[in-house]
A tleap script that builds the chain and sets N, CA, C and O, in Angstrom:
source leaprc.protein.ff14SB
mol = sequence {
  NMET GLU ASP ILE ASP LYS THR ILE GLU ALA
  ARG ILE LEU ARG LEU THR MET ALA ASN GLY
  ASP GLN ILE ASN GLY GLN VAL ASN ILE ARG
  ARG VAL PRO GLY TYR ASP ARG ALA SER ASP
  LEU ILE ALA ASN ASN ASP GLU ASN PHE LEU
  VAL LEU MET ASN ALA THR VAL ASN SER LYS
  GLU ASN GLU THR SER VAL ARG HIE LYS THR
  LEU PHE VAL ASN LYS ASP HIE ILE ILE TRP
  ALA ALA PRO GLU ASP LYS GLU CILE
}
set mol.1.N position { 17.521 -61.736 -27.013 }
set mol.1.CA position { 17.881 -62.613 -26.197 }
set mol.1.C position { 19.759 -62.528 -26.618 }
set mol.1.O position { 20.528 -62.464 -27.577 }
set mol.2.N position { 19.740 -62.562 -25.739 }
set mol.2.CA position { 21.351 -62.586 -25.682 }
set mol.2.C position { 22.341 -63.821 -26.651 }
set mol.2.O position { 21.771 -64.912 -26.669 }
set mol.3.N position { 23.567 -63.798 -27.356 }
set mol.3.CA position { 24.068 -64.345 -27.470 }
set mol.3.C position { 24.943 -64.744 -26.923 }
set mol.3.O position { 26.010 -64.202 -27.208 }
set mol.4.N position { 24.971 -65.598 -26.125 }
set mol.4.CA position { 25.695 -66.363 -25.399 }
set mol.4.C position { 26.900 -67.359 -25.729 }
set mol.4.O position { 26.250 -68.376 -25.971 }
set mol.5.N position { 28.159 -67.698 -25.885 }
set mol.5.CA position { 28.786 -68.854 -25.906 }
set mol.5.C position { 28.427 -69.964 -24.934 }
set mol.5.O position { 28.345 -69.630 -23.752 }
set mol.6.N position { 28.172 -71.388 -25.286 }
set mol.6.CA position { 27.692 -71.936 -23.949 }
set mol.6.C position { 29.258 -72.825 -23.965 }
set mol.6.O position { 29.367 -73.770 -23.183 }
set mol.7.N position { 30.188 -72.542 -24.694 }
set mol.7.CA position { 31.396 -73.940 -24.255 }
set mol.7.C position { 31.757 -73.788 -22.702 }
set mol.7.O position { 31.787 -72.844 -21.913 }
set mol.8.N position { 32.010 -75.128 -22.635 }
set mol.8.CA position { 32.555 -75.011 -21.095 }
set mol.8.C position { 34.224 -74.989 -21.242 }
set mol.8.O position { 34.967 -75.420 -22.124 }
set mol.9.N position { 34.397 -74.513 -20.379 }
set mol.9.CA position { 35.557 -73.939 -20.406 }
set mol.9.C position { 36.174 -74.762 -18.688 }
set mol.9.O position { 35.294 -74.957 -17.850 }
set mol.10.N position { 36.843 -74.948 -18.524 }
set mol.10.CA position { 36.852 -76.276 -17.649 }
set mol.10.C position { 38.067 -75.733 -16.728 }
set mol.10.O position { 39.122 -75.705 -17.361 }
set mol.11.N position { 38.197 -75.210 -15.123 }
set mol.11.CA position { 39.075 -75.334 -14.380 }
set mol.11.C position { 38.674 -75.640 -12.860 }
set mol.11.O position { 37.740 -75.323 -12.124 }
set mol.12.N position { 40.419 -76.796 -12.694 }
set mol.12.CA position { 40.174 -77.649 -11.567 }
set mol.12.C position { 40.206 -76.835 -10.422 }
set mol.12.O position { 41.107 -76.000 -10.338 }
set mol.13.N position { 38.868 -77.002 -8.985 }
set mol.13.CA position { 39.051 -76.128 -7.856 }
set mol.13.C position { 39.806 -77.322 -6.997 }
set mol.13.O position { 40.394 -78.246 -7.559 }
set mol.14.N position { 39.739 -77.224 -5.970 }
set mol.14.CA position { 39.874 -77.596 -4.438 }
set mol.14.C position { 39.497 -76.920 -3.354 }
set mol.14.O position { 39.891 -75.878 -2.831 }
set mol.15.N position { 38.427 -77.919 -3.039 }
set mol.15.CA position { 38.097 -77.378 -1.961 }
set mol.15.C position { 38.092 -78.048 -0.331 }
set mol.15.O position { 38.452 -79.191 -0.049 }
set mol.16.N position { 37.763 -77.373 0.295 }
set mol.16.CA position { 38.090 -77.710 1.950 }
set mol.16.C position { 36.545 -76.896 2.263 }
set mol.16.O position { 36.251 -75.712 2.096 }
set mol.17.N position { 35.544 -78.286 2.888 }
set mol.17.CA position { 34.259 -77.695 3.555 }
set mol.17.C position { 34.196 -76.765 5.094 }
set mol.17.O position { 35.091 -76.619 5.927 }
set mol.18.N position { 33.627 -76.546 5.091 }
set mol.18.CA position { 33.320 -76.200 7.148 }
set mol.18.C position { 33.600 -78.095 7.738 }
set mol.18.O position { 34.348 -78.700 8.506 }
set mol.19.N position { 32.649 -78.351 6.946 }
set mol.19.CA position { 32.599 -79.777 7.968 }
set mol.19.C position { 34.322 -80.995 7.495 }
set mol.19.O position { 34.337 -82.174 7.849 }
set mol.20.N position { 35.462 -80.390 6.751 }
set mol.20.CA position { 36.688 -81.157 7.707 }
set mol.20.C position { 36.392 -81.507 5.597 }
set mol.20.O position { 37.320 -81.062 4.921 }
set mol.21.N position { 35.202 -82.230 4.753 }
set mol.21.CA position { 35.378 -82.384 3.525 }
set mol.21.C position { 36.189 -81.948 2.752 }
set mol.21.O position { 36.159 -80.722 2.655 }
set mol.22.N position { 37.281 -82.712 1.850 }
set mol.22.CA position { 37.943 -81.695 0.948 }
set mol.22.C position { 36.995 -82.528 -0.632 }
set mol.22.O position { 36.331 -83.534 -0.882 }
set mol.23.N position { 37.522 -81.289 -1.327 }
set mol.23.CA position { 36.651 -82.070 -3.279 }
set mol.23.C position { 37.429 -81.102 -3.836 }
set mol.23.O position { 37.862 -80.025 -3.426 }
set mol.24.N position { 37.556 -81.991 -5.330 }
set mol.24.CA position { 38.412 -81.827 -5.846 }
set mol.24.C position { 37.323 -81.839 -7.438 }
set mol.24.O position { 36.605 -82.724 -7.905 }
set mol.25.N position { 37.557 -80.790 -7.791 }
set mol.25.CA position { 36.415 -81.135 -9.263 }
set mol.25.C position { 36.030 -79.850 -10.243 }
set mol.25.O position { 35.703 -78.806 -9.681 }
set mol.26.N position { 36.050 -79.883 -11.228 }
set mol.26.CA position { 36.017 -78.830 -12.174 }
set mol.26.C position { 35.009 -77.911 -12.306 }
set mol.26.O position { 34.021 -78.410 -11.768 }
set mol.27.N position { 34.706 -76.667 -12.808 }
set mol.27.CA position { 33.639 -75.918 -12.795 }
set mol.27.C position { 34.334 -75.079 -14.171 }
set mol.27.O position { 35.453 -74.905 -14.654 }
set mol.28.N position { 33.148 -74.754 -14.407 }
set mol.28.CA position { 33.263 -74.282 -15.410 }
set mol.28.C position { 33.177 -72.486 -15.639 }
set mol.28.O position { 32.173 -71.884 -15.258 }
set mol.29.N position { 34.059 -71.933 -16.136 }
set mol.29.CA position { 34.595 -70.201 -15.773 }
set mol.29.C position { 33.606 -69.573 -16.667 }
set mol.29.O position { 33.485 -68.364 -16.470 }
set mol.30.N position { 32.456 -70.347 -18.110 }
set mol.30.CA position { 32.258 -69.537 -18.703 }
set mol.30.C position { 30.971 -69.343 -18.348 }
set mol.30.O position { 30.174 -68.850 -19.146 }
set mol.31.N position { 30.636 -69.690 -17.164 }
set mol.31.CA position { 28.917 -69.981 -16.582 }
set mol.31.C position { 28.685 -68.294 -16.983 }
set mol.31.O position { 27.982 -68.200 -17.989 }
set mol.32.N position { 29.053 -67.149 -16.505 }
set mol.32.CA position { 28.784 -65.725 -16.671 }
set mol.32.C position { 29.165 -65.046 -17.583 }
set mol.32.O position { 30.367 -64.986 -17.324 }
set mol.33.N position { 29.034 -64.531 -18.396 }
set mol.33.CA position { 29.874 -63.263 -19.610 }
set mol.33.C position { 30.814 -62.138 -18.345 }
set mol.33.O position { 30.300 -61.495 -17.429 }
set mol.34.N position { 31.480 -62.173 -18.514 }
set mol.34.CA position { 32.476 -61.303 -17.213 }
set mol.34.C position { 33.081 -61.579 -16.135 }
set mol.34.O position { 33.553 -60.946 -15.191 }
set mol.35.N position { 32.968 -62.815 -16.495 }
set mol.35.CA position { 33.568 -64.202 -15.082 }
set mol.35.C position { 34.148 -64.603 -15.646 }
set mol.35.O position { 33.486 -65.385 -16.328 }
set mol.36.N position { 35.892 -64.661 -16.116 }
set mol.36.CA position { 35.922 -65.482 -16.460 }
set mol.36.C position { 37.163 -66.340 -15.102 }
set mol.36.O position { 37.891 -67.201 -15.595 }
set mol.37.N position { 37.309 -66.129 -13.808 }
set mol.37.CA position { 38.054 -67.006 -13.204 }
set mol.37.C position { 37.738 -67.657 -12.144 }
set mol.37.O position { 37.444 -66.939 -11.188 }
set mol.38.N position { 37.708 -68.417 -12.031 }
set mol.38.CA position { 36.951 -69.584 -10.384 }
set mol.38.C position { 36.602 -68.608 -9.491 }
set mol.38.O position { 35.390 -68.483 -9.312 }
set mol.39.N position { 37.420 -67.794 -8.806 }
set mol.39.CA position { 37.036 -66.843 -7.626 }
set mol.39.C position { 35.887 -66.361 -8.007 }
set mol.39.O position { 34.959 -66.556 -7.221 }
set mol.40.N position { 35.643 -65.754 -9.033 }
set mol.40.CA position { 34.757 -64.862 -9.763 }
set mol.40.C position { 33.228 -65.626 -9.349 }
set mol.40.O position { 32.301 -65.062 -8.767 }
set mol.41.N position { 33.247 -66.796 -9.734 }
set mol.41.CA position { 32.619 -68.052 -8.826 }
set mol.41.C position { 31.750 -68.492 -7.852 }
set mol.41.O position { 30.556 -68.722 -7.663 }
set mol.42.N position { 32.919 -68.521 -7.260 }
set mol.42.CA position { 32.611 -68.756 -5.319 }
set mol.42.C position { 32.410 -67.240 -5.199 }
set mol.42.O position { 31.290 -67.149 -5.703 }
set mol.43.N position { 32.739 -66.067 -4.882 }
set mol.43.CA position { 31.913 -64.307 -5.274 }
set mol.43.C position { 30.558 -64.037 -5.613 }
set mol.43.O position { 29.590 -63.551 -5.027 }
set mol.44.N position { 30.832 -64.585 -6.939 }
set mol.44.CA position { 28.970 -64.228 -7.363 }
set mol.44.C position { 27.980 -65.069 -6.347 }
set mol.44.O position { 27.738 -66.275 -6.278 }
set mol.45.N position { 27.294 -63.433 -5.245 }
set mol.45.CA position { 26.417 -64.058 -4.934 }
set mol.45.C position { 24.894 -64.397 -5.159 }
set mol.45.O position { 24.079 -64.682 -4.281 }
set mol.46.N position { 24.602 -64.274 -6.989 }
set mol.46.CA position { 23.464 -64.194 -7.244 }
set mol.46.C position { 23.159 -66.056 -7.272 }
set mol.46.O position { 22.052 -66.594 -7.289 }
set mol.47.N position { 24.410 -66.691 -7.269 }
set mol.47.CA position { 23.814 -68.232 -7.560 }
set mol.47.C position { 24.186 -68.751 -5.997 }
set mol.47.O position { 25.331 -68.595 -5.572 }
set mol.48.N position { 23.319 -69.271 -5.315 }
set mol.48.CA position { 24.255 -69.898 -4.027 }
set mol.48.C position { 24.872 -71.481 -3.711 }
set mol.48.O position { 25.384 -72.009 -2.723 }
set mol.49.N position { 24.421 -72.089 -5.575 }
set mol.49.CA position { 25.131 -73.142 -5.234 }
set mol.49.C position { 26.739 -72.858 -6.277 }
set mol.49.O position { 26.994 -71.889 -6.992 }
set mol.50.N position { 27.708 -74.267 -5.966 }
set mol.50.CA position { 28.880 -74.042 -7.062 }
set mol.50.C position { 28.321 -75.307 -8.045 }
set mol.50.O position { 27.328 -75.912 -7.640 }
set mol.51.N position { 28.745 -75.589 -8.926 }
set mol.51.CA position { 28.231 -76.989 -9.792 }
set mol.51.C position { 30.271 -77.424 -10.318 }
set mol.51.O position { 31.139 -76.865 -10.987 }
set mol.52.N position { 30.172 -78.502 -9.635 }
set mol.52.CA position { 30.879 -78.968 -9.806 }
set mol.52.C position { 31.225 -80.384 -10.531 }
set mol.52.O position { 30.666 -81.304 -9.935 }
set mol.53.N position { 32.009 -80.828 -11.678 }
set mol.53.CA position { 31.656 -81.504 -12.020 }
set mol.53.C position { 32.603 -82.777 -12.215 }
set mol.53.O position { 33.406 -82.262 -11.437 }
set mol.54.N position { 33.345 -84.204 -12.623 }
set mol.54.CA position { 33.702 -84.427 -12.115 }
set mol.54.C position { 34.406 -84.649 -10.732 }
set mol.54.O position { 35.607 -84.751 -10.481 }
set mol.55.N position { 33.424 -84.688 -9.992 }
set mol.55.CA position { 33.992 -84.398 -8.656 }
set mol.55.C position { 34.314 -85.245 -7.940 }
set mol.55.O position { 33.701 -86.312 -7.906 }
set mol.56.N position { 35.907 -84.855 -6.786 }
set mol.56.CA position { 35.809 -86.379 -5.487 }
set mol.56.C position { 36.075 -85.685 -4.300 }
set mol.56.O position { 36.832 -84.748 -4.047 }
set mol.57.N position { 35.183 -86.436 -3.532 }
set mol.57.CA position { 34.895 -86.051 -2.234 }
set mol.57.C position { 35.375 -87.553 -0.872 }
set mol.57.O position { 34.863 -88.619 -0.529 }
set mol.58.N position { 37.060 -86.462 -0.372 }
set mol.58.CA position { 37.566 -86.949 0.566 }
set mol.58.C position { 36.778 -86.109 1.865 }
set mol.58.O position { 36.705 -84.927 2.201 }
set mol.59.N position { 36.161 -87.589 2.460 }
set mol.59.CA position { 35.376 -87.467 3.120 }
set mol.59.C position { 36.288 -87.761 4.752 }
set mol.59.O position { 37.141 -88.648 4.726 }
set mol.60.N position { 36.023 -86.878 6.304 }
set mol.60.CA position { 37.259 -87.376 7.430 }
set mol.60.C position { 36.127 -88.662 8.182 }
set mol.60.O position { 36.160 -89.200 9.288 }
set mol.61.N position { 35.455 -88.772 7.347 }
set mol.61.CA position { 34.068 -90.316 8.060 }
set mol.61.C position { 34.153 -91.469 7.282 }
set mol.61.O position { 33.728 -92.537 7.724 }
set mol.62.N position { 34.731 -91.363 6.000 }
set mol.62.CA position { 34.720 -92.581 5.075 }
set mol.62.C position { 35.954 -92.786 4.963 }
set mol.62.O position { 36.525 -91.789 5.405 }
set mol.63.N position { 36.824 -93.688 4.541 }
set mol.63.CA position { 38.410 -94.021 4.216 }
set mol.63.C position { 38.868 -94.167 3.108 }
set mol.63.O position { 40.021 -94.497 2.829 }
set mol.64.N position { 37.641 -93.834 2.099 }
set mol.64.CA position { 37.533 -93.683 0.840 }
set mol.64.C position { 37.092 -92.879 0.364 }
set mol.64.O position { 36.057 -92.493 0.906 }
set mol.65.N position { 37.499 -92.182 -0.787 }
set mol.65.CA position { 36.920 -90.969 -2.069 }
set mol.65.C position { 35.377 -91.831 -2.724 }
set mol.65.O position { 34.884 -92.951 -2.862 }
set mol.66.N position { 35.136 -90.481 -2.952 }
set mol.66.CA position { 33.743 -90.811 -3.535 }
set mol.66.C position { 33.000 -90.253 -5.043 }
set mol.66.O position { 32.102 -89.419 -4.918 }
set mol.67.N position { 33.339 -90.667 -6.308 }
set mol.67.CA position { 32.973 -89.460 -7.269 }
set mol.67.C position { 31.920 -89.306 -8.070 }
set mol.67.O position { 31.370 -90.047 -8.884 }
set mol.68.N position { 31.747 -88.296 -7.728 }
set mol.68.CA position { 30.756 -87.520 -8.439 }
set mol.68.C position { 30.589 -87.740 -10.181 }
set mol.68.O position { 31.597 -87.988 -10.843 }
set mol.69.N position { 29.611 -87.655 -10.651 }
set mol.69.CA position { 29.498 -86.831 -12.298 }
set mol.69.C position { 28.837 -84.973 -11.841 }
set mol.69.O position { 29.351 -83.900 -12.157 }
set mol.70.N position { 28.366 -85.070 -11.536 }
set mol.70.CA position { 28.153 -83.716 -11.173 }
set mol.70.C position { 27.601 -83.322 -9.351 }
set mol.70.O position { 26.989 -84.167 -8.698 }
set mol.71.N position { 27.889 -82.208 -8.892 }
set mol.71.CA position { 27.976 -82.346 -7.980 }
set mol.71.C position { 28.036 -80.958 -7.370 }
set mol.71.O position { 29.084 -80.327 -7.504 }
set mol.72.N position { 26.886 -80.350 -6.629 }
set mol.72.CA position { 26.405 -79.181 -6.904 }
set mol.72.C position { 27.161 -79.101 -4.434 }
set mol.72.O position { 27.146 -79.992 -3.585 }
set mol.73.N position { 27.586 -77.755 -4.359 }
set mol.73.CA position { 27.993 -77.351 -3.275 }
set mol.73.C position { 27.420 -76.355 -3.007 }
set mol.73.O position { 27.309 -75.726 -4.060 }
set mol.74.N position { 26.789 -75.593 -1.859 }
set mol.74.CA position { 26.457 -74.784 -0.766 }
set mol.74.C position { 27.548 -74.010 -0.970 }
set mol.74.O position { 28.409 -74.681 -0.402 }
set mol.75.N position { 28.049 -73.131 -1.361 }
set mol.75.CA position { 29.051 -72.273 -1.006 }
set mol.75.C position { 28.839 -71.383 0.034 }
set mol.75.O position { 29.601 -70.443 -0.192 }
set mol.76.N position { 28.233 -71.174 1.024 }
set mol.76.CA position { 27.977 -71.026 2.498 }
set mol.76.C position { 28.691 -71.954 3.650 }
set mol.76.O position { 28.571 -71.652 4.838 }
set mol.77.N position { 29.522 -73.225 3.182 }
set mol.77.CA position { 30.168 -74.351 3.683 }
set mol.77.C position { 31.239 -74.634 3.267 }
set mol.77.O position { 31.909 -75.661 3.377 }
set mol.78.N position { 31.518 -73.114 2.465 }
set mol.78.CA position { 32.944 -73.333 1.500 }
set mol.78.C position { 33.911 -72.445 2.837 }
set mol.78.O position { 33.544 -71.347 3.255 }
set mol.79.N position { 35.082 -73.119 3.328 }
set mol.79.CA position { 36.055 -72.310 4.084 }
set mol.79.C position { 37.386 -72.448 3.635 }
set mol.79.O position { 38.417 -72.408 4.307 }
set mol.80.N position { 37.194 -72.676 1.986 }
set mol.80.CA position { 38.828 -72.178 1.275 }
set mol.80.C position { 38.771 -72.993 0.365 }
set mol.80.O position { 38.772 -74.211 0.539 }
set mol.81.N position { 38.725 -72.524 -0.532 }
set mol.81.CA position { 39.305 -72.600 -2.157 }
set mol.81.C position { 40.274 -72.663 -3.158 }
set mol.81.O position { 39.748 -71.936 -4.001 }
set mol.82.N position { 41.168 -72.977 -3.571 }
set mol.82.CA position { 41.889 -72.754 -5.139 }
set mol.82.C position { 41.773 -73.446 -6.075 }
set mol.82.O position { 41.006 -74.399 -6.204 }
set mol.83.N position { 42.836 -72.857 -7.119 }
set mol.83.CA position { 42.309 -73.039 -8.446 }
set mol.83.C position { 43.875 -74.551 -8.369 }
set mol.83.O position { 44.946 -74.080 -7.986 }
set mol.84.N position { 43.902 -76.123 -8.709 }
set mol.84.CA position { 44.967 -76.088 -8.996 }
set mol.84.C position { 46.350 -76.336 -9.199 }
set mol.84.O position { 46.630 -76.736 -10.329 }
set mol.85.N position { 47.600 -76.158 -8.129 }
set mol.85.CA position { 48.270 -75.760 -8.231 }
set mol.85.C position { 49.191 -75.474 -9.903 }
set mol.85.O position { 50.111 -74.661 -9.809 }
set mol.86.N position { 48.874 -76.333 -11.872 }
set mol.86.CA position { 49.226 -75.839 -12.684 }
set mol.86.C position { 48.354 -75.386 -13.725 }
set mol.86.O position { 48.382 -75.900 -14.843 }
set mol.87.N position { 47.308 -74.123 -13.311 }
set mol.87.CA position { 46.417 -74.008 -12.990 }
set mol.87.C position { 46.256 -72.053 -13.043 }
set mol.87.O position { 45.578 -71.162 -13.555 }
set mol.88.N position { 47.525 -72.299 -12.029 }
set mol.88.CA position { 47.345 -70.889 -11.607 }
set mol.88.C position { 48.256 -69.871 -12.739 }
set mol.88.O position { 48.264 -68.648 -12.599 }
savepdb mol mol.pdb
quit
């Protein structure tokens, strides 16, 4: 069995979804060896969902933000993604 470092290395992402929702949250970029950028997680077709931690969803339908400890986002519905400005 391959020895994989299970250390979490979080990056903050800002997402805009197809329905107009905006999501800010952390992703672990150390999920797959050799993939060390947030864009690698989004472009990777092996997993259909992006796992976000400490996520905030700002919906056009709700006036308040909704916080989630863990949020699974279907990558097919992401229309825009960018890392937090300070992490570029």
